[in-house]
VEXDREN-2710 file (C-alpha; in Angstrom, 1 decimal):
% VEXDREN-2710
k/r/px/py/pz
1/MET/8.3/81.1/-59.8
2/GLY/5.8/83.1/-61.8
3/GLU/2.8/85.1/-61.0
4/PRO/0.6/83.6/-58.1
5/LEU/-2.5/81.7/-59.3
6/GLY/-3.8/80.4/-56.2
7/GLN/-3.7/77.5/-53.5
8/LEU/-4.2/73.6/-54.8
9/LYS/-5.6/71.3/-52.0
10/VAL/-4.6/67.9/-52.7
11/MET/-6.3/65.0/-51.3
12/VAL/-4.8/61.7/-51.5
13/VAL/-7.8/59.5/-50.9
14/GLN/-7.0/55.8/-51.3
15/GLY/-4.8/53.1/-53.2
16/LYS/-6.5/50.3/-55.1
17/ARG/-4.2/47.0/-56.2
18/LEU/-0.8/48.1/-55.4
19/VAL/1.8/45.9/-56.2
20/ILE/3.4/43.9/-53.3
21/ARG/7.3/44.6/-52.6
22/ASP/7.8/42.8/-50.0
23/PHE/7.1/39.4/-48.8
24/LYS/3.4/39.0/-49.2
25/SER/2.4/42.7/-48.9
26/SER/3.7/46.2/-48.7
27/ASP/4.3/49.4/-46.4
28/PRO/2.9/52.1/-49.4
29/TYR/3.3/56.0/-48.7
30/VAL/2.4/58.6/-51.8
31/ILE/5.0/61.5/-52.6
32/VAL/3.1/64.7/-54.7
33/LYS/5.3/66.9/-56.1
34/LEU/4.4/70.3/-57.9
35/GLY/7.8/71.9/-59.3
36/ASN/9.9/72.3/-56.3
37/GLN/7.3/71.9/-53.9
38/THR/6.9/68.1/-52.3
39/ALA/4.9/66.6/-50.0
40/LYS/4.6/62.9/-48.2
41/THR/1.9/61.0/-46.7
42/LYS/2.2/58.7/-44.0
43/VAL/3.2/55.4/-44.5
44/ILE/0.2/52.5/-44.2
45/ASN/1.6/49.3/-43.1
46/SER/1.0/46.1/-44.6
47/CYS/-1.4/47.1/-47.1
48/LEU/-2.4/47.1/-50.8
49/ASN/-5.5/48.9/-51.0
50/PRO/-4.6/51.8/-48.0
51/VAL/-6.4/54.5/-47.3
52/TRP/-4.5/57.9/-46.5
53/ASN/-7.1/60.9/-46.5
54/GLU/-4.6/63.0/-46.0
55/GLU/-4.7/67.0/-47.4
56/LEU/-1.3/68.2/-48.9
57/SER/-1.2/71.7/-49.7
58/PHE/0.9/73.8/-52.9
59/SER/1.2/77.5/-53.8
60/LEU/-0.3/77.4/-57.9
61/THR/1.7/79.7/-59.9
62/GLU/2.0/80.5/-63.7
63/PRO/2.9/78.6/-65.8
64/VAL/0.5/75.7/-64.5
65/GLY/2.3/72.8/-63.8
66/VAL/1.9/69.3/-64.1
67/LEU/1.4/66.9/-60.5
68/ASN/3.6/63.9/-60.1
69/LEU/3.1/61.3/-58.1
70/GLU/5.3/58.7/-56.5
71/VAL/4.5/55.4/-54.7
72/PHE/7.0/53.7/-52.7
73/ASP/6.9/50.7/-50.1
74/LYS/9.0/52.0/-46.6
75/ASP/11.7/49.6/-46.2
76/ARG/13.6/49.4/-42.9
77/PHE/17.0/48.6/-44.1
78/LYS/17.4/49.3/-47.4
79/ALA/16.5/52.0/-49.8
80/ASP/12.8/52.0/-50.4
81/ASP/11.0/50.7/-53.2
82/LYS/9.3/52.3/-55.8
83/MET/5.6/51.4/-56.1
84/GLY/4.5/53.1/-60.1
85/ASN/4.1/56.8/-60.2
86/ALA/1.6/59.1/-62.3
87/HIS/1.3/62.8/-63.3
88/LEU/-2.1/64.9/-63.7
89/SER/-2.1/68.4/-65.6
90/LEU/-3.4/71.3/-63.8
91/GLN/-4.6/73.4/-66.5
92/PRO/-7.9/71.9/-67.3
93/ILE/-8.5/72.9/-63.2
94/VAL/-7.3/76.4/-63.7
95/SER/-9.4/76.6/-66.9
96/ALA/-12.3/75.5/-65.1
97/ALA/-11.3/78.2/-62.4
98/ARG/-11.3/81.1/-64.7
99/LEU/-14.9/79.3/-66.1
100/ARG/-16.6/79.5/-63.1
101/LYS/-15.2/83.1/-62.3
102/ILE/-16.4/84.0/-66.2
103/LEU/-19.8/82.3/-65.4
104/GLY/-20.0/83.8/-62.1
105/VAL/-21.0/80.3/-60.4
106/SER/-20.9/80.2/-56.5
107/SER/-23.9/78.1/-54.9
108/GLY/-24.7/74.8/-55.5
109/GLU/-23.1/71.8/-58.1
110/THR/-22.2/73.0/-61.7
111/THR/-19.8/70.9/-63.8
112/LEU/-17.7/72.9/-65.6
113/ARG/-15.4/70.5/-67.6
114/LYS/-14.8/66.5/-68.0
115/VAL/-11.5/65.6/-68.4
116/VAL/-11.3/62.5/-70.8
117/PRO/-8.4/59.6/-70.4
118/ASP/-5.5/59.8/-73.1
119/GLY/-1.9/59.5/-74.1
120/ASP/-1.0/62.2/-72.2
121/ASN/-2.1/61.5/-69.0
122/PHE/-2.6/58.6/-66.7
123/LEU/-6.6/59.1/-65.7
124/VAL/-8.3/55.7/-65.4
125/GLY/-11.6/56.8/-66.1
126/GLU/-13.1/60.3/-67.2
127/SER/-13.0/62.5/-64.7
128/SER/-15.4/65.9/-64.0
129/ILE/-14.4/69.2/-63.0
130/CYS/-17.2/71.0/-60.9
131/CYS/-18.1/74.1/-58.7
132/VAL/-19.3/72.6/-55.5
133/ASN/-20.8/75.8/-53.6
134/GLY/-18.0/78.0/-55.0
135/GLU/-14.9/75.6/-55.1
136/VAL/-13.6/73.9/-58.1
137/VAL/-12.8/70.5/-57.2
138/GLN/-11.9/67.5/-59.1
139/SER/-12.0/63.7/-58.2
140/VAL/-9.9/61.7/-60.5
141/TRP/-8.1/58.0/-60.2
142/LEU/-4.9/57.8/-61.8
143/ARG/-3.6/54.5/-62.9
144/LEU/0.3/53.6/-61.5
145/GLY/2.7/53.3/-64.4
146/GLY/5.7/51.7/-64.3
147/VAL/4.0/48.3/-62.7
148/GLU/2.0/46.0/-63.4
149/SER/-0.9/47.4/-61.3
150/GLY/-1.8/50.3/-58.8
151/GLU/-4.3/53.0/-58.7
152/ILE/-4.6/55.7/-56.7
153/GLU/-7.8/58.2/-55.9
154/LEU/-7.5/62.1/-55.6
155/LYS/-9.9/65.2/-55.0
156/ILE/-8.0/68.3/-55.9
157/LYS/-9.5/71.6/-55.0
158/PHE/-8.2/75.1/-56.4
159/ILE/-8.2/77.8/-54.0
160/ASP/-8.2/81.5/-55.2
161/PRO/-6.9/84.0/-52.8
162/LEU/-9.0/86.6/-54.4
163/GLU/-12.3/84.8/-53.7
164/THR/-13.6/84.2/-50.1
165/PRO/-15.5/80.7/-49.9
166/SER/-18.6/81.1/-49.1
167/LYS/-20.1/79.3/-46.2
END
């Protein structure tokens, strides 16, 4: 564990066009990992377009890692089936938070950085990292790898422990 940077709040919002792993549907859940920290969403039964809206919290340390997602289909009598995986580098949101501090942005909404899809990420489309009323946030759609279809939407918020959020 390196130097503490802050806290990361990951909202697992929803999934779209997830793969069928049971007879006609799937019972998906998401496992999110950052370093040795792991968190899991609830299972949504019989749904290929689930809505979780679950917030998971992680401690962020230097060196900045990668957020890993794995989607599974819950099975009662055998091992859970894989429904895809994705990862997202957290370096862009951390550098945007540093930029926000340098610029002294604390109110309103300011776009700090854009991240575009490339071979190193699972982004479906361009993603903006913004400062919204002093909080650094990023909304992303990630395409699931290792499967024929599926996307997961995340809303990520970086919380600097040295800053008090403005209300």
